[in-house]
Backbone as JSON Lines, residues from 0, in Angstrom:
{"i":0,"aa":"Q","n":[-21.33,38.77,-242.39],"ca":[-22.21,39.69,-241.71],"c":[-23.11,38.89,-240.67]}
{"i":1,"aa":"V","n":[-23.38,39.38,-239.69],"ca":[-24.36,38.81,-238.74],"c":[-25.74,38.88,-239.2]}
{"i":2,"aa":"S","n":[-26.43,37.58,-239.19],"ca":[-27.67,37.54,-239.67],"c":[-28.67,38.04,-238.73]}
{"i":3,"aa":"N","n":[-29.78,38.92,-239.15],"ca":[-30.69,39.36,-238.22],"c":[-31.73,38.28,-237.72]}
{"i":4,"aa":"T","n":[-31.95,37.09,-238.61],"ca":[-32.65,36.14,-238.3],"c":[-32.06,34.91,-237.51]}
{"i":5,"aa":"G","n":[-30.64,35.02,-237.39],"ca":[-29.96,33.83,-236.88],"c":[-29.84,32.73,-237.76]}
{"i":6,"aa":"R","n":[-30.16,32.89,-239.05],"ca":[-30.11,31.69,-240.09],"c":[-29.01,32.04,-240.99]}
{"i":7,"aa":"Y","n":[-28.26,30.86,-241.28],"ca":[-27.05,31.08,-242.13],"c":[-27.19,29.96,-243.18]}
{"i":8,"aa":"D","n":[-27.05,30.14,-244.46],"ca":[-27.19,29.12,-245.52],"c":[-25.77,29.17,-246.21]}
{"i":9,"aa":"L","n":[-25.26,28.14,-246.17],"ca":[-23.74,27.87,-246.66],"c":[-23.64,26.78,-247.74]}
{"i":10,"aa":"Q","n":[-22.91,27.02,-248.6],"ca":[-22.68,25.9,-249.75],"c":[-21.48,25.25,-249.54]}
{"i":11,"aa":"L","n":[-21.63,23.82,-249.59],"ca":[-20.29,23.07,-249.44],"c":[-20.34,22.04,-250.53]}
{"i":12,"aa":"Y","n":[-19.22,21.77,-251.07],"ca":[-19.18,20.84,-252.22],"c":[-19.03,19.39,-251.51]}
{"i":13,"aa":"D","n":[-20.04,18.48,-252.14],"ca":[-20.26,17.16,-251.53],"c":[-19.93,16.2,-252.87]}
{"i":14,"aa":"V","n":[-18.85,15.54,-252.62],"ca":[-18.34,14.55,-253.82],"c":[-19.38,13.44,-254.07]}
{"i":15,"aa":"H","n":[-20.15,13.29,-253.15],"ca":[-21.24,12.12,-253.05],"c":[-22.47,12.52,-253.93]}
{"i":16,"aa":"K","n":[-22.5,13.82,-254.31],"ca":[-23.97,14.22,-254.9],"c":[-23.8,14.37,-256.42]}
{"i":17,"aa":"G","n":[-24.68,13.99,-257.18],"ca":[-24.77,14.05,-258.67],"c":[-23.72,13.05,-259.24]}
{"i":18,"aa":"K","n":[-23.46,13.31,-260.39],"ca":[-22.54,12.5,-261.11],"c":[-21.07,12.51,-260.88]}
{"i":19,"aa":"S","n":[-20.65,13.73,-260.58],"ca":[-19.2,14.12,-260.1],"c":[-19.18,15.05,-259.07]}
{"i":20,"aa":"G","n":[-20.13,14.98,-258.1],"ca":[-20.14,15.94,-256.95],"c":[-20.88,17.1,-257.18]}
{"i":21,"aa":"D","n":[-21.44,17.8,-256.31],"ca":[-22.18,18.89,-256.35],"c":[-22.38,19.68,-255.26]}
{"i":22,"aa":"W","n":[-22.7,21.06,-255.32],"ca":[-22.79,21.94,-254.17],"c":[-24.11,21.61,-253.36]}
{"i":23,"aa":"V","n":[-24.04,21.46,-252.01],"ca":[-25.17,21.24,-251.35],"c":[-25.36,22.55,-250.33]}
{"i":24,"aa":"S","n":[-26.6,22.74,-250.03],"ca":[-27.0,23.8,-248.99],"c":[-26.97,23.34,-247.6]}
{"i":25,"aa":"I","n":[-26.21,23.94,-246.72],"ca":[-26.29,23.61,-245.44],"c":[-26.86,24.73,-244.56]}
{"i":26,"aa":"V","n":[-27.82,24.54,-243.96],"ca":[-28.51,25.76,-243.17],"c":[-28.19,25.51,-241.68]}
{"i":27,"aa":"V","n":[-27.8,26.44,-241.14],"ca":[-27.42,26.54,-239.49],"c":[-27.96,27.63,-238.95]}
{"i":28,"aa":"D","n":[-28.19,27.59,-237.56],"ca":[-28.46,28.77,-236.86],"c":[-27.33,29.28,-236.01]}
{"i":29,"aa":"D","n":[-27.57,30.27,-235.33],"ca":[-26.5,31.01,-234.53],"c":[-26.49,30.44,-233.14]}
{"i":30,"aa":"Q","n":[-27.09,29.25,-232.86],"ca":[-27.01,28.77,-231.48],"c":[-25.8,27.91,-231.41]}
{"i":31,"aa":"I","n":[-24.71,28.5,-230.81],"ca":[-23.44,27.79,-230.89],"c":[-23.16,27.08,-229.32]}
{"i":32,"aa":"P","n":[-22.75,25.82,-229.45],"ca":[-22.44,25.07,-228.09],"c":[-21.44,25.91,-227.42]}
{"i":33,"aa":"C","n":[-21.74,26.21,-226.21],"ca":[-20.7,26.86,-225.38],"c":[-20.65,26.21,-223.89]}
{"i":34,"aa":"R","n":[-19.54,26.28,-223.18],"ca":[-19.53,25.72,-221.91],"c":[-19.93,26.85,-221.01]}
{"i":35,"aa":"E","n":[-20.48,26.53,-219.8],"ca":[-20.89,27.54,-218.77],"c":[-19.71,28.42,-218.44]}
{"i":36,"aa":"H","n":[-19.92,29.73,-218.6],"ca":[-18.82,30.6,-218.33],"c":[-18.83,31.12,-216.69]}
{"i":37,"aa":"N","n":[-17.7,31.54,-216.36],"ca":[-17.57,32.01,-215.0],"c":[-17.87,33.33,-214.98]}
{"i":38,"aa":"K","n":[-18.22,33.88,-213.71],"ca":[-18.62,35.29,-213.68],"c":[-17.69,36.36,-214.11]}
{"i":39,"aa":"Y","n":[-16.34,35.99,-214.02],"ca":[-15.19,36.84,-214.39],"c":[-15.06,36.92,-215.85]}
{"i":40,"aa":"E","n":[-15.59,35.96,-216.59],"ca":[-15.56,36.01,-218.13],"c":[-16.67,36.92,-218.73]}
{"i":41,"aa":"R","n":[-16.16,37.66,-219.71],"ca":[-16.97,38.56,-220.37],"c":[-18.0,37.75,-221.2]}
{"i":42,"aa":"Y","n":[-17.6,36.85,-221.9],"ca":[-18.3,36.13,-222.87],"c":[-18.29,34.72,-222.55]}
{"i":43,"aa":"A","n":[-19.35,34.01,-223.0],"ca":[-19.36,32.56,-223.05],"c":[-18.22,31.99,-223.89]}
{"i":44,"aa":"V","n":[-17.59,30.79,-223.48],"ca":[-16.62,30.35,-224.39],"c":[-17.13,29.17,-225.19]}
{"i":45,"aa":"T","n":[-16.94,29.06,-226.46],"ca":[-17.48,28.0,-227.24],"c":[-16.65,26.77,-226.99]}
{"i":46,"aa":"W","n":[-17.45,25.73,-227.06],"ca":[-16.68,24.29,-227.0],"c":[-15.76,23.92,-227.96]}
{"i":47,"aa":"F","n":[-15.78,24.54,-229.18],"ca":[-14.96,23.99,-230.33],"c":[-14.34,25.23,-230.87]}
{"i":48,"aa":"G","n":[-14.63,25.71,-232.03],"ca":[-13.74,26.75,-232.54],"c":[-13.88,27.98,-231.8]}
{"i":49,"aa":"R","n":[-12.93,29.04,-232.12],"ca":[-12.87,30.39,-231.44],"c":[-12.84,31.43,-232.54]}
{"i":50,"aa":"S","n":[-13.39,32.54,-232.34],"ca":[-13.09,33.72,-233.26],"c":[-12.16,34.44,-232.57]}
{"i":51,"aa":"T","n":[-11.24,35.23,-233.47],"ca":[-10.16,35.82,-232.98],"c":[-10.54,37.4,-232.48]}
{"i":52,"aa":"H","n":[-11.7,37.73,-233.06],"ca":[-12.26,39.04,-232.67],"c":[-13.57,38.91,-231.96]}
{"i":53,"aa":"D","n":[-13.95,39.75,-231.09],"ca":[-15.31,39.88,-230.32],"c":[-16.41,39.86,-231.29]}
{"i":54,"aa":"D","n":[-16.38,40.53,-232.3],"ca":[-17.52,40.6,-233.36],"c":[-17.57,39.74,-234.47]}
{"i":55,"aa":"E","n":[-16.55,38.8,-234.53],"ca":[-16.49,37.96,-235.56],"c":[-17.11,36.6,-235.47]}
{"i":56,"aa":"V","n":[-18.19,36.31,-236.35],"ca":[-19.0,35.07,-236.06],"c":[-18.88,33.94,-237.12]}
{"i":57,"aa":"W","n":[-18.25,34.44,-238.25],"ca":[-18.16,33.51,-239.39],"c":[-17.32,32.17,-239.08]}
{"i":58,"aa":"P","n":[-16.23,32.32,-238.41],"ca":[-15.54,31.06,-238.09],"c":[-16.23,29.95,-237.34]}
{"i":59,"aa":"I","n":[-17.2,30.38,-236.39],"ca":[-17.94,29.49,-235.69],"c":[-19.13,28.88,-236.29]}
{"i":60,"aa":"I","n":[-19.65,29.94,-237.24],"ca":[-20.62,29.34,-238.13],"c":[-20.33,28.54,-239.1]}
{"i":61,"aa":"L","n":[-19.16,28.68,-239.84],"ca":[-18.6,27.75,-240.67],"c":[-18.28,26.41,-240.1]}
{"i":62,"aa":"E","n":[-17.8,26.36,-238.99],"ca":[-17.38,25.23,-238.22],"c":[-18.67,24.39,-237.9]}
{"i":63,"aa":"K","n":[-19.85,25.09,-237.53],"ca":[-21.17,24.48,-237.26],"c":[-21.62,23.83,-238.58]}
{"i":64,"aa":"A","n":[-21.4,24.57,-239.7],"ca":[-21.97,23.87,-240.92],"c":[-21.14,22.72,-241.27]}
{"i":65,"aa":"F","n":[-19.89,22.74,-241.06],"ca":[-18.95,21.64,-241.4],"c":[-19.32,20.43,-240.49]}
{"i":66,"aa":"A","n":[-19.59,20.7,-239.31],"ca":[-20.17,19.65,-238.3],"c":[-21.45,19.05,-238.85]}
{"i":67,"aa":"K","n":[-22.34,19.91,-239.17],"ca":[-23.54,19.26,-239.77],"c":[-23.35,18.48,-241.02]}
{"i":68,"aa":"F","n":[-22.42,19.04,-241.95],"ca":[-22.12,18.32,-243.11],"c":[-21.6,16.91,-242.94]}
{"i":69,"aa":"V","n":[-20.64,16.85,-241.82],"ca":[-19.9,15.54,-241.66],"c":[-20.69,14.67,-240.48]}
{"i":70,"aa":"G","n":[-21.55,15.22,-239.78],"ca":[-22.41,14.4,-238.92],"c":[-22.25,14.86,-237.49]}
{"i":71,"aa":"S","n":[-21.0,15.39,-237.16],"ca":[-20.93,15.89,-235.72],"c":[-19.54,16.77,-235.67]}
{"i":72,"aa":"Y","n":[-19.35,17.37,-234.5],"ca":[-18.2,18.11,-234.2],"c":[-17.1,17.23,-234.05]}
{"i":73,"aa":"G","n":[-17.46,16.08,-233.36],"ca":[-16.44,14.94,-233.16],"c":[-15.71,14.48,-234.42]}
{"i":74,"aa":"V","n":[-16.37,14.29,-235.51],"ca":[-15.85,13.81,-236.85],"c":[-14.91,14.85,-237.26]}
{"i":75,"aa":"L","n":[-14.96,16.14,-236.9],"ca":[-14.04,17.33,-237.37],"c":[-12.68,17.21,-236.54]}
{"i":76,"aa":"Q","n":[-12.69,16.52,-235.33],"ca":[-11.41,16.41,-234.53],"c":[-10.24,15.81,-235.46]}
{"i":77,"aa":"G","n":[-9.25,16.56,-235.57],"ca":[-7.99,16.15,-236.23],"c":[-8.27,15.98,-237.74]}
{"i":78,"aa":"G","n":[-9.15,16.68,-238.37],"ca":[-9.4,16.39,-239.81],"c":[-8.35,16.93,-240.58]}
{"i":79,"aa":"Q","n":[-8.44,16.74,-241.92],"ca":[-7.44,17.08,-242.92],"c":[-7.82,18.4,-243.55]}
{"i":80,"aa":"A","n":[-6.82,19.34,-243.66],"ca":[-7.08,20.58,-244.33],"c":[-7.53,20.33,-245.78]}
{"i":81,"aa":"S","n":[-6.91,19.26,-246.35],"ca":[-7.27,19.14,-247.77],"c":[-8.65,18.7,-248.0]}
{"i":82,"aa":"F","n":[-9.24,18.09,-247.01],"ca":[-10.83,17.82,-247.22],"c":[-11.57,19.03,-247.06]}
{"i":83,"aa":"A","n":[-11.15,19.81,-246.06],"ca":[-11.88,21.16,-245.99],"c":[-11.75,22.06,-247.21]}
{"i":84,"aa":"W","n":[-10.58,22.16,-247.67],"ca":[-10.45,22.99,-249.04],"c":[-11.38,22.23,-250.02]}
{"i":85,"aa":"Q","n":[-11.45,21.04,-250.34],"ca":[-12.26,20.32,-251.28],"c":[-13.8,20.66,-251.0]}
{"i":86,"aa":"A","n":[-14.13,20.68,-249.78],"ca":[-15.56,21.08,-249.45],"c":[-15.88,22.55,-249.65]}
{"i":87,"aa":"L","n":[-14.8,23.41,-249.35],"ca":[-15.09,24.92,-249.62],"c":[-14.97,25.19,-251.08]}
{"i":88,"aa":"T","n":[-14.03,24.56,-251.99],"ca":[-13.85,25.15,-253.3],"c":[-14.12,24.11,-254.5]}
{"i":89,"aa":"A","n":[-14.22,22.87,-254.11],"ca":[-14.5,21.8,-255.09],"c":[-13.27,21.56,-255.74]}
{"i":90,"aa":"C","n":[-12.02,21.84,-255.18],"ca":[-10.84,21.7,-255.95],"c":[-10.37,20.23,-255.74]}
{"i":91,"aa":"E","n":[-9.45,19.76,-256.41],"ca":[-8.9,18.37,-256.29],"c":[-7.52,18.65,-255.71]}
{"i":92,"aa":"P","n":[-7.49,18.18,-254.49],"ca":[-6.26,18.5,-253.63],"c":[-5.21,17.49,-254.04]}
{"i":93,"aa":"T","n":[-3.9,18.07,-254.13],"ca":[-2.67,17.39,-254.29],"c":[-1.97,17.5,-253.0]}
{"i":94,"aa":"I","n":[-1.38,16.48,-252.47],"ca":[-0.7,16.41,-251.26],"c":[0.75,15.84,-251.48]}
{"i":95,"aa":"L","n":[1.64,16.53,-250.69],"ca":[3.02,16.37,-250.82],"c":[3.36,15.73,-249.42]}
{"i":96,"aa":"R","n":[3.79,14.51,-249.42],"ca":[4.18,13.84,-248.13],"c":[5.6,13.33,-248.03]}
{"i":97,"aa":"R","n":[6.35,13.72,-247.03],"ca":[7.67,13.35,-246.81],"c":[7.71,12.59,-245.56]}
{"i":98,"aa":"P","n":[8.03,11.14,-245.52],"ca":[8.25,10.55,-244.31],"c":[9.51,11.04,-243.64]}
{"i":99,"aa":"A","n":[9.5,10.92,-242.25],"ca":[10.64,11.49,-241.47],"c":[11.93,10.82,-241.84]}
{"i":100,"aa":"S","n":[11.98,9.65,-242.44],"ca":[13.18,9.05,-242.74],"c":[13.6,9.17,-244.22]}
{"i":101,"aa":"S","n":[12.91,10.14,-244.86],"ca":[13.37,10.34,-246.29],"c":[13.65,11.71,-246.59]}
{"i":102,"aa":"S","n":[14.31,12.02,-247.65],"ca":[14.58,13.37,-248.11],"c":[13.92,13.73,-249.36]}
{"i":103,"aa":"T","n":[13.11,12.89,-249.87],"ca":[12.23,13.27,-251.07],"c":[10.76,13.35,-250.66]}
{"i":104,"aa":"W","n":[10.09,14.01,-251.47],"ca":[8.6,14.14,-251.18],"c":[7.92,13.31,-252.2]}
{"i":105,"aa":"E","n":[6.85,12.71,-251.83],"ca":[6.05,12.02,-252.69],"c":[4.69,12.7,-252.96]}
{"i":106,"aa":"V","n":[4.25,12.81,-254.24],"ca":[3.21,13.59,-254.72],"c":[2.07,12.62,-254.83]}
{"i":107,"aa":"L","n":[0.98,12.92,-253.86],"ca":[-0.27,12.19,-253.86],"c":[-1.44,13.01,-254.45]}
{"i":108,"aa":"E","n":[-2.3,12.31,-255.14],"ca":[-3.34,13.17,-255.88],"c":[-4.72,12.3,-255.38]}
{"i":109,"aa":"N","n":[-5.71,12.93,-255.28],"ca":[-6.99,12.52,-254.82],"c":[-7.7,11.73,-255.97]}
{"i":110,"aa":"D","n":[-8.14,10.35,-255.66],"ca":[-8.91,9.6,-256.75],"c":[-10.36,9.85,-256.44]}
{"i":111,"aa":"L","n":[-10.99,10.91,-257.16],"ca":[-12.3,11.24,-256.89],"c":[-13.28,9.99,-257.02]}
{"i":112,"aa":"P","n":[-13.22,9.27,-257.99],"ca":[-14.12,8.11,-258.07],"c":[-14.03,7.16,-257.01]}
{"i":113,"aa":"R","n":[-12.68,6.99,-256.58],"ca":[-12.35,6.07,-255.38],"c":[-13.03,6.59,-254.2]}
{"i":114,"aa":"Q","n":[-12.75,8.02,-254.09],"ca":[-13.46,8.62,-252.81],"c":[-14.88,8.35,-252.73]}
{"i":115,"aa":"R","n":[-15.5,8.58,-253.92],"ca":[-16.95,8.53,-253.9],"c":[-17.34,6.9,-253.47]}
{"i":116,"aa":"R","n":[-16.65,5.92,-254.12],"ca":[-16.89,4.52,-253.91],"c":[-16.67,4.25,-252.38]}
{"i":117,"aa":"N","n":[-15.59,4.85,-251.83],"ca":[-15.26,4.6,-250.44],"c":[-16.5,4.95,-249.58]}
{"i":118,"aa":"L","n":[-17.01,6.27,-249.88],"ca":[-18.06,6.78,-249.16],"c":[-19.35,6.0,-249.26]}
{"i":119,"aa":"E","n":[-19.47,5.5,-250.5],"ca":[-20.87,4.66,-250.69],"c":[-20.72,3.38,-249.89]}
{"i":120,"aa":"Q","n":[-19.54,2.77,-250.0],"ca":[-19.3,1.34,-249.26],"c":[-19.15,1.45,-247.83]}
{"i":121,"aa":"H","n":[-18.63,2.5,-247.31],"ca":[-18.27,2.6,-245.9],"c":[-19.12,3.48,-245.16]}
{"i":122,"aa":"G","n":[-19.99,4.44,-245.78],"ca":[-20.88,5.28,-245.3],"c":[-20.15,6.57,-244.65]}
{"i":123,"aa":"E","n":[-20.97,7.13,-243.75],"ca":[-20.4,8.47,-243.25],"c":[-19.18,8.51,-242.54]}
{"i":124,"aa":"S","n":[-18.59,7.37,-242.16],"ca":[-17.39,7.23,-241.32],"c":[-16.24,7.66,-242.53]}
{"i":125,"aa":"Y","n":[-16.55,7.6,-243.71],"ca":[-15.53,8.11,-244.73],"c":[-15.79,9.33,-245.27]}
{"i":126,"aa":"R","n":[-16.72,10.18,-244.74],"ca":[-17.17,11.62,-245.16],"c":[-15.93,12.48,-245.2]}
{"i":127,"aa":"T","n":[-14.99,12.41,-244.42],"ca":[-14.03,13.31,-244.46],"c":[-12.66,12.79,-244.91]}
{"i":128,"aa":"K","n":[-12.68,11.61,-245.5],"ca":[-11.54,10.87,-245.98],"c":[-11.19,11.17,-247.43]}
{"i":129,"aa":"L","n":[-10.24,11.58,-247.89],"ca":[-9.8,11.56,-249.32],"c":[-9.46,10.02,-249.78]}
{"i":130,"aa":"A","n":[-9.15,9.88,-251.11],"ca":[-8.84,8.56,-251.5],"c":[-7.37,8.89,-252.25]}
{"i":131,"aa":"L","n":[-6.32,9.11,-251.45],"ca":[-5.07,9.47,-251.94],"c":[-4.34,8.32,-252.57]}
{"i":132,"aa":"V","n":[-3.82,8.67,-253.81],"ca":[-2.93,7.68,-254.48],"c":[-1.78,8.35,-254.91]}
{"i":133,"aa":"S","n":[-0.72,7.54,-255.03],"ca":[0.53,8.03,-255.48],"c":[0.62,8.5,-257.05]}
{"i":134,"aa":"S","n":[1.13,9.74,-257.35],"ca":[1.13,9.91,-258.77],"c":[2.38,9.32,-259.45]}
{"i":135,"aa":"G","n":[3.3,8.79,-258.55],"ca":[4.46,8.12,-259.21],"c":[5.55,9.33,-259.27]}
{"i":136,"aa":"R","n":[5.43,10.38,-258.85],"ca":[6.25,11.49,-258.94],"c":[6.83,11.85,-257.45]}
{"i":137,"aa":"Y","n":[8.22,12.04,-257.45],"ca":[8.81,12.45,-256.18],"c":[9.59,13.58,-256.5]}
{"i":138,"aa":"L","n":[9.69,14.44,-255.43],"ca":[10.37,15.88,-255.58],"c":[11.46,15.94,-254.41]}
{"i":139,"aa":"S","n":[12.4,16.64,-254.97],"ca":[13.52,16.95,-253.86],"c":[12.87,18.2,-253.09]}
{"i":140,"aa":"G","n":[13.66,18.48,-251.98],"ca":[13.24,19.68,-251.23],"c":[13.4,20.9,-251.9]}
{"i":141,"aa":"D","n":[14.37,21.06,-252.82],"ca":[14.37,22.13,-253.69],"c":[13.31,22.34,-254.64]}
{"i":142,"aa":"E","n":[12.9,21.28,-255.29],"ca":[11.81,21.21,-256.26],"c":[10.43,21.54,-255.39]}
{"i":143,"aa":"V","n":[10.25,21.06,-254.23],"ca":[9.06,21.33,-253.47],"c":[9.02,22.85,-253.06]}
{"i":144,"aa":"F","n":[10.14,23.4,-252.62],"ca":[10.13,24.95,-252.49],"c":[9.87,25.79,-253.61]}
{"i":145,"aa":"A","n":[10.35,25.3,-254.83],"ca":[10.1,26.0,-255.99],"c":[8.62,25.96,-256.37]}
{"i":146,"aa":"L","n":[8.07,24.75,-256.11],"ca":[6.53,24.54,-256.35],"c":[5.69,25.45,-255.42]}
{"i":147,"aa":"L","n":[6.21,25.55,-254.13],"ca":[5.31,26.19,-253.24],"c":[5.53,27.73,-253.53]}
{"i":148,"aa":"Q","n":[6.58,28.12,-253.92],"ca":[6.7,29.61,-254.42],"c":[5.84,29.88,-255.65]}
{"i":149,"aa":"R","n":[5.83,29.07,-256.61],"ca":[5.1,29.2,-257.82],"c":[3.59,29.15,-257.36]}
{"i":150,"aa":"D","n":[3.18,28.21,-256.58],"ca":[1.8,28.18,-256.19],"c":[1.23,29.38,-255.37]}
{"i":151,"aa":"D","n":[2.23,29.86,-254.52],"ca":[1.92,31.01,-253.8],"c":[1.78,32.3,-254.72]}
{"i":152,"aa":"R","n":[2.7,32.46,-255.57],"ca":[2.53,33.51,-256.44],"c":[1.31,33.52,-257.32]}
{"i":153,"aa":"D","n":[0.95,32.22,-257.72],"ca":[-0.36,32.02,-258.53],"c":[-1.61,32.19,-257.8]}
{"i":154,"aa":"G","n":[-1.56,32.4,-256.42],"ca":[-2.85,32.6,-255.54],"c":[-3.39,31.21,-255.2]}
{"i":155,"aa":"D","n":[-2.64,30.17,-255.39],"ca":[-3.23,28.71,-254.99],"c":[-3.43,28.72,-253.53]}
{"i":156,"aa":"I","n":[-4.33,27.91,-253.13],"ca":[-4.59,27.65,-251.67],"c":[-3.57,26.63,-251.22]}
{"i":157,"aa":"L","n":[-2.7,26.85,-250.08],"ca":[-1.71,26.22,-249.49],"c":[-1.99,25.9,-248.12]}
{"i":158,"aa":"A","n":[-1.74,24.56,-247.61],"ca":[-1.91,24.24,-246.24],"c":[-0.92,23.32,-245.77]}
{"i":159,"aa":"A","n":[-0.62,23.24,-244.63],"ca":[0.52,22.27,-244.17],"c":[-0.05,21.69,-242.72]}
{"i":160,"aa":"S","n":[0.51,20.5,-242.57],"ca":[0.22,19.75,-241.25],"c":[1.26,18.83,-241.05]}
{"i":161,"aa":"I","n":[1.36,18.19,-239.77],"ca":[2.34,17.32,-239.33],"c":[1.59,16.33,-238.65]}
{"i":162,"aa":"S","n":[1.95,15.0,-238.79],"ca":[1.22,13.92,-238.1],"c":[1.58,14.01,-236.58]}
{"i":163,"aa":"K","n":[0.69,13.44,-235.79],"ca":[1.17,13.32,-234.4],"c":[2.39,12.64,-234.32]}
{"i":164,"aa":"R","n":[2.45,11.52,-234.97],"ca":[3.59,10.42,-234.8],"c":[4.71,11.18,-235.26]}
{"i":165,"aa":"E","n":[4.83,11.89,-236.28],"ca":[5.98,12.58,-236.78],"c":[6.33,13.78,-235.83]}
{"i":166,"aa":"A","n":[5.38,14.43,-235.28],"ca":[5.53,15.49,-234.38],"c":[6.32,14.94,-233.21]}
{"i":167,"aa":"E","n":[5.97,13.83,-232.71],"ca":[6.54,13.25,-231.4],"c":[8.01,12.78,-231.74]}
{"i":168,"aa":"S","n":[8.11,12.32,-233.08],"ca":[9.57,11.77,-233.29],"c":[10.59,12.85,-233.87]}
{"i":169,"aa":"T","n":[9.88,14.02,-234.44],"ca":[10.84,14.94,-234.89],"c":[10.97,16.24,-234.35]}
{"i":170,"aa":"V","n":[9.85,16.54,-233.63],"ca":[9.78,17.9,-232.71],"c":[9.25,17.52,-231.36]}
{"i":171,"aa":"P","n":[10.21,17.24,-230.49],"ca":[9.97,16.88,-229.02],"c":[9.17,18.08,-228.45]}
{"i":172,"aa":"K","n":[8.15,17.65,-227.76],"ca":[7.29,18.51,-226.92],"c":[6.63,19.6,-227.86]}
{"i":173,"aa":"H","n":[6.31,19.16,-229.03],"ca":[5.57,19.98,-230.0],"c":[4.24,20.24,-229.55]}
{"i":174,"aa":"A","n":[3.79,21.52,-229.46],"ca":[2.35,21.75,-229.12],"c":[1.54,21.84,-230.38]}
{"i":175,"aa":"E","n":[0.4,21.1,-230.51],"ca":[-0.46,21.16,-231.5],"c":[-1.6,22.13,-231.23]}
{"i":176,"aa":"S","n":[-2.18,22.9,-232.2],"ca":[-3.36,23.73,-231.89],"c":[-4.32,23.26,-232.79]}
């Protein structure tokens, strides 16, 4: 819902707060960075995120809150969906990774104490980085498919990505969005 005051108060999970992380309040206004628009354009065009509907404001407000949370819009460039889900839900992400040269998937889990230490030692440059460690588990393609089906059925949050290097080597001329 659009705020009459132009103020939005969002809660994001910060692993660095408290003993084991805590929710923090991020307050933003509705002043969104836009490029100068041409006369033929109906609306100004935002520099960063886009809404899919003319009257939809929440995606760009959420993106502005994330930019404030991590330090800038630039830090969000090429970010990890798993970090975003952690900040939105306080979940402990599990990552399935398959190198292009392999047929098995490695199960990686986030080491929260290590993530916190990295942030303390390296500062804000580590704000969006998880501390992924191998669980020692490896899955076949069929096992991954069964896991994804179960997670989807259970209502778990799922996200997928491909690295630029893998995209260039496995999907020629792949367009990233």
